[in-house]
N, C-alpha and C positions, 0 to 999 in steps of 0.2 A: 793433893799429890804434889810432890816436888820432883823435878826432872834435872838430873845432873849429867854433865859430860866432862871428861878430862881431855884437854888438847895437849898432845905431846909434840912440841916443836923440837925435834932432835937436832936440827941444824944449828939452832942457837942454844940448845940445852935448857929450854924453859918449858915448864908445865903450867898450864892455866886450868883452873876449875871454874865451870860455869854452872850455876844453879838457877832454875827458872820455876816460878810458881804462878799459876793462874789466879788472878784476884776475883772476888765476887762480882766486880764490875765487868769482867771479861777481858781485862788487859793482862799483861804478863810482866811480873816483877822479876828483874834480872840482877843477879849478884855474880860478879866476876872477881876471882882471886888469882893474882899473878905476880911473880917477881919482876915482870917486864914493865918498865915505865911507859913504853909505847902502847902496850895493851891496856894499861890502866887509863892512859889519856884517851884512848879509843873508847873504852867502856863508859867513861864519864859522859852522861847524857843519854845512856841507853838503859837506865835503871827501870824504865817502864816502856814496854812495847805494846803496840796494838796489832791486831790481825793484819792490817794493811802493811805494817812494818815487816811482817813475816812473809807476805805473799806478793807485794807489789814493788819490784825493784826500783822503779822510777820514783816512787814516793816513800821509800823506806829510810828510816833514820839510820839503820845499820849501814846501808850503802853510802848515805850522805857522810857519815863519820869516817868512812874509809878515805873519802876524797879530801877531808880537811884536817886529818891528823897525820902523825909521822908513822903510822902503821905500815909495815912492809907489805907490798902487794902480794907476796907469797905466804903471808901469815895465815894459818888455819883458824885462828880465833874467831873471825867473823862467821865462818861456816859453823864453828862450834856453838856460837850463840844461837844462830838460826836453827841448828839441829836440836839443841836442848829445848828451844821454844816450840818447834814443830812437834817434838815428842810430848811436851806438856799440853799442847793444843789437841792432841789426838791425831795429828796428821802423819805420825809414824806409829805403827802398831807396836805395843809392848812386846808381843811375841816375836816380831821381826827384830826389834832391838836386842832382845835376849839371844836370838839365834845367830845374829850376824856379829855382835859384839862391837865392831868398829868399821869405820871407813878409813882408808889411808891413801897416801901418795907414796909410791915406791920409785926410788931412783933406779934407772937401768943404765949402767955404765959399761960400755963395750971395751 
């Protein structure tokens, strides 16, 4: 099975597609497609993730890449990668993903 998510960063008008496949060895193959140079720099080195990368923030390559790349702190792509991988790993139920469709951050401007 392949798990895909679309990350809509409306603030910068960029859309990123993340596709994750579980390998026979139990790791997760990650493919990121984005017009954003910072996202592609961030994704470099995240082509293969382990379960530890998905569940242990202190030892996760995803969080390490956030610290060492130009990725904006408010970019939703890291969460998108983790969400697609969690979905692929069975840590998010398919029925839940179908019924909820998305997570989002909403601006509240008074």
